[in-house]
C-alpha positions in Angstrom: -13.6 -3.8 13.4 -16.0 -2.0 11.3 -17.9 -3.3 8.5 -18.3 -1.9 5.0 -21.4 0.2 4.2 -23.3 1.2 1.3 -26.2 3.7 0.7 -29.7 2.5 1.7 -31.5 3.6 -1.4 -30.9 5.5 -4.7 -30.7 9.2 -4.7 -30.4 11.5 -7.6 -29.2 15.2 -8.5 -29.5 17.2 -11.4 -27.0 20.4 -12.0 -24.6 21.8 -14.4 -20.9 20.7 -14.7 -18.2 23.3 -13.6 -15.8 22.6 -16.6 -17.8 21.0 -19.2 -21.0 23.5 -18.7 -23.4 20.3 -19.6 -26.5 19.6 -17.7 -26.0 16.5 -15.9 -27.8 13.9 -13.4 -26.1 11.8 -11.1 -27.9 8.9 -9.2 -26.2 7.3 -6.2 -26.9 3.9 -5.9 -26.5 0.8 -3.6 -23.7 -1.5 -4.2 -22.6 -5.0 -2.8 -19.6 -5.3 -0.6 -16.1 -5.1 -2.5 -17.5 -2.9 -5.0 -15.8 0.4 -4.1 -16.8 3.6 -5.8 -17.8 2.9 -9.6 -19.0 5.5 -12.0 -21.3 4.4 -14.6 -21.6 6.3 -17.7 -25.4 5.7 -18.6 -25.3 8.0 -21.5 -22.6 5.7 -23.3 -23.5 2.4 -25.1 -23.1 -0.3 -22.8 -22.8 1.9 -19.8 -19.1 1.6 -19.3 -17.7 1.8 -15.8 -14.5 3.2 -14.2 -13.5 2.5 -10.6 -12.7 5.4 -8.4 -8.7 4.3 -7.9 -5.4 6.2 -8.5 -4.6 3.8 -11.3 -7.5 5.3 -13.5 -6.4 8.9 -13.1 -5.3 10.1 -16.7 -5.6 14.1 -16.1 -5.2 16.8 -13.2 -5.5 20.0 -14.9 -7.7 22.0 -12.7 -9.8 18.8 -11.6 -9.1 15.0 -11.3 -10.0 12.7 -14.5 -10.7 9.0 -14.1 -10.5 7.0 -17.5 -11.1 3.2 -18.2 -11.7 2.8 -22.1 -14.6 4.8 -23.1 -15.7 5.4 -19.5 -14.3 9.1 -18.6 -15.5 11.2 -15.9 -13.7 14.3 -14.3 -14.2 16.9 -11.5 -14.8 13.7 -9.3 -12.9 14.9 -6.2 -15.9 17.0 -4.6 -18.1 13.9 -4.6 -15.5 11.3 -3.6 -14.6 13.5 -0.8 -18.1 13.2 0.7 -18.3 9.5 0.0 -14.9 8.8 1.7 -15.4 11.1 4.9 -18.9 9.9 5.5 -17.7 6.2 5.2 -19.5 4.9 2.3 -17.3 2.2 0.9 -19.6 1.0 -1.9 -21.6 3.0 -4.3 -22.4 3.0 -8.0 -22.5 6.6 -9.3 -24.6 6.6 -12.3 -23.8 9.8 -14.5 -25.3 10.9 -18.0 -22.4 13.1 -18.9 -18.8 13.4 -18.4 -18.7 15.5 -15.3 -20.9 15.5 -12.0 -22.7 18.7 -11.4 -20.7 21.4 -9.6 -23.6 22.0 -7.3 -22.4 25.2 -5.3 -18.7 24.6 -5.9 -18.3 22.7 -2.6 -19.0 19.1 -1.2 -22.1 20.1 0.8 -24.7 18.9 -1.5 -23.2 15.5 -1.9 -23.2 15.2 2.2 -26.7 16.0 2.1 -27.7 13.5 -0.5 -25.8 10.8 1.2 -27.6 11.7 4.5 -31.0 11.7 3.0 -30.4 8.4 1.3 -29.1 6.8 4.5 -26.4 4.1 4.7 -26.7 0.2 5.1 -24.1 -1.8 6.8 -23.0 -4.7 5.0 -21.6 -8.2 6.4 -17.9 -7.8 5.2 -15.5 -5.9 7.5 -14.2 -2.5 6.1 -10.9 -2.4 4.3 -8.7 0.4 5.9 -5.6 1.7 3.9 -3.1 2.1 7.1 -0.3 4.2 6.1 3.1 2.3 7.5 5.9 4.6 6.5 6.2 8.2 5.3 5.4 8.7 1.6 6.0 12.0 0.1 5.7 13.7 -3.2 7.6 16.9 -4.1 7.8 19.2 -7.4 9.7 22.6 -6.7 8.5 24.4 -3.7 5.1 22.3 -3.5 4.8 19.0 -1.5 2.4 16.5 0.0 3.4 14.0 2.4 1.5 11.5 4.6 2.9 9.9 8.1 1.6 6.8 10.0 -1.2 8.2 12.2 -4.0 6.4 14.3 -6.9 8.4 12.4 -7.2 10.9 9.5 -5.7 14.5 9.7 -4.9 17.0 7.2 -2.3 20.1 7.6 -2.5 22.3 4.8 -0.6 25.6 3.9 -1.7 27.2 1.0 0.2 30.3 -0.7 -1.5 32.3 -3.1 -0.1 36.0 -4.6 -3.7 37.6 -4.5 -3.5 40.2 -1.7 -7.0 39.0 -0.4 -5.7 35.4 0.2 -2.0 35.2 0.8 -0.8 32.4 3.4 -3.6 30.4 4.7 -3.4 27.4 7.0 -5.6 24.7 8.2 -5.1 21.8 10.4 -8.0 19.4 10.9 -8.7 15.9 12.5 -11.1 14.6 10.0 -14.2 12.6 10.8 -18.0 12.9 9.4 -18.9 15.9 11.8 -15.6 18.3 11.3 -15.9 17.5 7.2 -19.7 18.4 7.3 -19.4 21.5 9.3 -15.7 22.8 8.5 -14.6 21.4 5.3 -17.5 20.5 2.8 -19.0 23.9 2.8 -15.8 25.5 1.4 -16.2 26.6 -2.6 -13.7 26.3 -5.0 -12.4 29.8 -6.2 -11.6 31.5 -9.5 -10.5 34.9 -10.9 -12.2 36.9 -13.3 -9.1 37.5 -15.4 -8.7 33.9 -15.8 -12.1 33.2 -16.9 -11.6 33.9 -20.7 -8.2 31.6 -20.7 -9.8 28.7 -18.9 -12.9 28.7 -21.5 -10.5 28.8 -24.5 -9.0 25.5 -23.0 -12.6 24.0 -22.7 -12.4 24.6 -18.9 -14.7 26.6 -16.6 -17.6 26.5 -19.1 -20.4 26.3 -16.4 -18.6 28.5 -13.9 -20.6 31.2 -12.0 -20.7 33.1 -8.9 -23.4 30.5 -7.9 -20.7 27.7 -7.7 -17.5 29.4 -6.9 -15.9 32.3 -5.0 -14.9 34.8 -7.5 -12.1 37.4 -7.0 -11.5 40.5 -9.1 -9.4 43.7 -8.3 -8.4 42.7 -4.9 -11.7 41.4 -3.4 -14.2 38.5 -3.3 -17.3 39.4 -5.4 -19.5 37.1 -3.4 -19.7 36.6 0.4 -17.2 34.1 1.9 -18.6 31.1 4.0 -15.2 31.1 6.0 -12.3 33.8 6.3 -10.0 31.0 5.3 -12.4 29.5 2.7 -9.4 28.7 0.4 -7.3 26.5 2.5 -10.4 24.6 3.8 -11.4 24.0 -0.1 -7.9 22.8 -0.7 -8.2 20.2 2.1 -11.6 19.1 0.6 -9.8 18.4 -2.8 -6.9 16.6 -0.8 -9.7 14.3 0.9 -11.3 13.7 -2.4 -8.0 12.6 -4.4 -6.7 10.6 -1.6 -10.0 8.7 -1.4 -8.4 7.1 -4.7 -6.5 5.0 -2.2 -9.5 3.8 -0.3 -10.2 4.6 3.3 -7.1 6.1 4.4 -5.5 6.3 7.6 -2.5 9.0 8.2 -1.4 12.6 8.7 -1.5 14.3 5.5 0.8 17.4 5.4 0.9 19.7 2.4 2.2 22.9 1.0 0.6 24.5 -2.5 -0.4 20.9 -3.1 -2.8 20.3 -6.0 -4.4 17.5 -7.8 -1.3 16.3 -9.5 0.4 15.7 -6.3 -2.3 14.7 -4.4 -3.3 11.8 -6.8 0.4 10.9 -7.4 0.5 10.4 -3.4 -2.4 8.2 -3.6 -0.8 5.9 -6.3 2.4 5.9 -4.4 0.5 4.5 -1.1 -1.3 1.8 -3.5 1.8 0.7 -5.2 3.9 0.2 -1.8 0.9 -2.1 -0.6 0.6 -3.9 -3.8 -2.5 -3.0 -4.4 -2.4 -1.6 -8.2 
């Protein structure tokens, strides 16, 4: 049986929030066993906290939002994916704005931060969320399901009407190495024709070609890291959202799933195990 871990030291990163457009600094900090991943809003009176758990999800429009009283953070999925897949069980995430920095639109910056800080083993066994039966969330032609599996695997089919994207399929056995090499570098995507509408809703205020793959007139305006970068990023989002159910073990199968379905599945898993 493996023991829980935390970071060996504090480490900080400063950047801009994808949707808020605000400058923000996060500091990943060591935490005791049984803490979990906890966001600490250091810019607010009393430094209120919210734990990374499906019970605190309040919004899933274009990103996942966690909220507990005055403690609110959104676009947490890229950071959570890195912490979960690199098996960091306990961490205080000090943050001085409402949204972590987007970095380059992927998880790779957070992976490198964790690697640079290093991990420390704690003298308490790791709690694994073993899936013992099928769980499925379906809305129209979109669904996500998880099956019992001795490990963590994600099979995702992305369907996009854009001619340069179309149908993309990914199937990965997830471990720290495959995540770091094959999933973490995949960036979020955006479309030039959507930018104005998103910004009118207060979204994508910090978006640029430095932190997203941007499409216009049937092609990507910046070079792709992978021919199927979209589906890899969708898998990244699944891993971040499902981290809200803990250190998960199961086979996730999804078609056209997004944050709403992902987080609903995380909640259903926890409810079935009486952990909410």
